[in-house]
C-alpha positions as CSV (number, residue, x, y, z in Angstrom):
1,P,0.0,0.0,0.0
2,T,3.0,2.4,0.4
3,A,4.6,1.8,-3.1
4,G,5.9,5.2,-4.3
5,R,4.9,7.0,-1.1
6,I,7.0,8.4,1.6
7,L,6.2,8.7,5.3
8,R,5.0,12.3,6.0
9,L,3.2,11.8,9.3
10,A,4.2,9.5,12.1
11,V,1.4,9.2,14.6
12,F,2.1,8.0,18.1
13,D,-0.1,6.8,20.9
14,L,1.2,8.2,24.2
15,D,0.6,5.8,27.1
16,F,3.0,2.8,26.9
17,T,4.0,3.7,23.3
18,V,5.9,7.0,23.9
19,W,6.1,6.9,27.7
20,Q,5.6,4.8,30.8
21,P,3.8,4.4,33.1
22,E,0.4,5.0,31.6
23,M,-1.4,8.1,32.9
24,Y,-4.1,6.1,34.6
25,Q,-1.4,4.2,36.6
26,L,0.0,7.4,38.1
27,Y,-0.6,8.1,41.8
28,G,-1.6,11.8,41.3
29,G,-0.6,14.1,38.5
30,P,3.0,14.5,37.3
31,K,5.2,17.0,39.2
32,L,8.8,18.2,38.7
33,V,11.3,17.3,41.3
34,Q,15.1,17.3,41.6
35,S,16.3,14.0,40.3
36,S,18.9,14.0,43.1
37,S,16.0,13.9,45.7
38,I,15.0,10.4,44.6
39,S,17.4,7.6,45.5
40,G,18.1,4.5,43.5
41,L,17.5,5.8,40.0
42,S,19.7,4.2,37.3
43,S,21.5,6.4,34.8
44,S,19.3,4.9,32.0
45,V,16.1,5.9,33.9
46,L,17.5,9.4,34.5
47,K,18.2,9.7,30.7
48,E,14.7,8.5,29.8
49,A,13.2,10.8,32.4
50,E,15.1,13.9,31.3
51,T,13.1,17.2,31.2
52,S,13.6,20.7,29.9
53,Q,14.2,21.7,33.5
54,K,17.8,20.9,34.1
55,G,18.3,18.4,37.0
56,K,14.6,17.7,37.3
57,I,12.4,14.8,36.4
58,L,8.6,14.2,36.4
59,V,7.3,11.9,39.0
60,D,3.9,11.1,40.6
61,R,3.1,11.3,44.3
62,S,4.7,7.9,44.9
63,E,7.9,9.2,43.2
64,T,7.5,6.9,40.2
65,P,9.4,8.6,37.3
66,I,7.7,9.1,34.0
67,T,10.1,8.0,31.3
68,V,10.2,8.1,27.5
69,F,10.8,4.8,25.7
70,E,14.3,4.8,24.1
71,G,12.7,3.8,20.8
72,A,10.3,6.8,20.9
73,S,13.2,9.1,21.6
74,H,15.1,7.7,18.7
75,A,12.2,7.9,16.3
76,L,11.3,11.5,17.3
77,C,15.0,12.6,17.1
78,E,15.1,11.0,13.6
79,I,12.0,12.9,12.6
80,N,13.6,16.2,13.8
81,R,16.8,15.4,11.9
82,L,14.9,14.6,8.7
83,N,13.0,18.0,9.1
84,E,16.3,19.8,9.5
85,E,17.6,18.2,6.3
86,G,14.5,19.5,4.5
87,H,12.3,16.3,4.4
88,D,8.6,16.8,4.7
89,I,7.8,14.6,7.8
90,Q,6.0,15.4,11.0
91,A,5.1,13.7,14.2
92,A,1.6,13.6,15.8
93,V,-0.3,12.2,18.7
94,A,-3.4,10.0,18.8
95,S,-4.2,9.2,22.4
96,R,-7.2,8.0,24.3
97,T,-5.8,8.8,27.8
98,D,-8.5,10.0,30.2
99,C,-5.9,12.2,31.9
100,E,-5.3,14.9,29.3
101,P,-4.0,17.6,31.6
102,W,-1.4,15.1,32.9
103,A,-0.4,14.1,29.4
104,Q,-0.1,17.8,28.4
105,T,2.3,18.3,31.4
106,C,4.4,15.4,30.3
107,M,4.6,16.6,26.8
108,K,5.5,20.1,28.0
109,Y,8.5,18.9,30.1
110,L,9.8,15.6,28.8
111,Q,12.8,16.2,26.6
112,L,14.6,14.2,23.9
113,P,18.3,13.8,23.7
114,D,18.4,16.4,20.9
115,G,17.0,19.0,23.3
116,T,13.5,19.3,22.0
117,T,10.5,18.6,24.2
118,L,7.7,16.3,23.1
119,K,5.4,19.3,22.7
120,E,7.9,20.9,20.3
121,C,8.0,17.6,18.3
122,F,4.2,17.3,18.0
123,E,3.4,21.0,17.9
124,D,-0.4,21.3,17.4
125,R,-0.8,17.8,15.9
126,I,-2.2,16.4,19.1
127,E,-5.5,14.4,19.3
128,I,-6.3,13.4,22.9
129,D,-9.9,12.2,23.4
130,C,-10.8,9.2,25.5
131,Y,-14.3,9.1,24.1
132,N,-13.5,8.6,20.4
133,S,-11.7,5.9,18.6
134,K,-8.2,6.2,17.1
135,T,-9.9,6.2,13.7
136,H,-11.5,9.5,14.7
137,H,-8.1,10.8,15.8
138,L,-6.5,9.9,12.5
139,R,-9.3,11.4,10.5
140,R,-8.9,14.7,12.4
141,L,-5.1,14.6,11.8
142,H,-5.7,14.0,8.1
143,E,-8.1,17.0,7.9
144,Q,-5.7,19.2,9.9
145,T,-2.6,18.3,7.9
146,G,-3.9,17.4,4.5
147,I,-1.6,14.4,4.5
148,P,-3.1,11.3,2.8
149,Y,-3.6,8.2,4.9
150,D,-1.2,6.2,2.8
151,E,1.6,8.6,3.8
152,M,1.0,8.1,7.5
153,C,2.3,5.5,10.0
154,F,0.6,4.8,13.3
155,F,2.3,3.2,16.3
156,D,0.2,1.8,19.2
157,N,0.7,-0.8,22.0
158,E,-2.9,-2.0,21.8
159,Y,-3.8,-4.2,18.9
160,W,-7.4,-3.3,18.8
161,N,-6.4,0.3,18.0
162,I,-4.2,-1.1,15.1
163,E,-7.2,-3.1,13.8
164,C,-9.4,0.0,14.0
165,V,-7.1,2.3,12.0
166,Q,-5.8,-0.2,9.3
167,P,-9.0,0.2,7.1
168,L,-8.1,3.8,6.6
169,G,-5.0,2.7,4.6
170,V,-2.6,3.9,7.3
171,Q,0.6,1.8,7.8
172,C,0.1,0.5,11.3
173,I,2.8,-0.9,13.6
174,Y,2.0,-2.7,16.8
175,T,4.3,-1.8,19.7
176,P,3.2,-4.1,22.6
177,D,6.3,-3.4,24.6
178,G,6.4,0.4,23.9
179,M,8.0,2.1,21.0
180,T,11.3,0.5,19.8
181,R,14.0,1.2,17.3
182,K,12.9,-2.0,15.5
183,A,9.4,-0.5,15.1
184,W,10.8,2.7,13.7
185,K,13.0,0.7,11.2
186,E,9.9,-1.3,10.2
187,A,8.1,1.9,9.3
188,L,11.1,3.2,7.3
189,T,11.3,-0.1,5.5
190,A,7.6,-0.1,4.7
191,F,8.1,3.3,3.0
192,G,11.4,2.5,1.3
193,M,13.2,5.0,3.5
194,N,16.0,2.9,5.0
195,D,18.7,5.1,3.6
196,W,17.3,8.4,4.9
């Protein structure tokens, strides 16, 4: 379905695709704290929990850190790099989280290794609505961006969302263990973009 097409819109679910834990699993909303105030955090957790506020991470009331999956960081940094090189590719969100304010806080502060926040990556291409299906989200993103469905790729950790979106003609990639580098490579391969 992607012959002759390039990937122009990469659409990510948030909970357990871009980050963990899922918003409903948090004990209270996310808050910024000094990373040094929480003992026992590994260097990999600190890297995945990095925020735009130097030395601070997002945690819930039980001090559980909110972290970005390494594969999500990689994919979003790659999208940023491709943009800088002049390629027409964007990132977007399709989420059914019922904790939108918490998700917005996470996007505002969680930062990628290239220094951009999640909010800066997604800009205004954010569909968060727990009452509508992912099909509804993708339709709205299509209307907003004008990008055809067959130039989109959708990443989600719940298979029923994949099944729901596939009939639109969107390339869908199931990420049951969160976003991975392998899932990103699968998307690039599907669009013949391995050498980009």
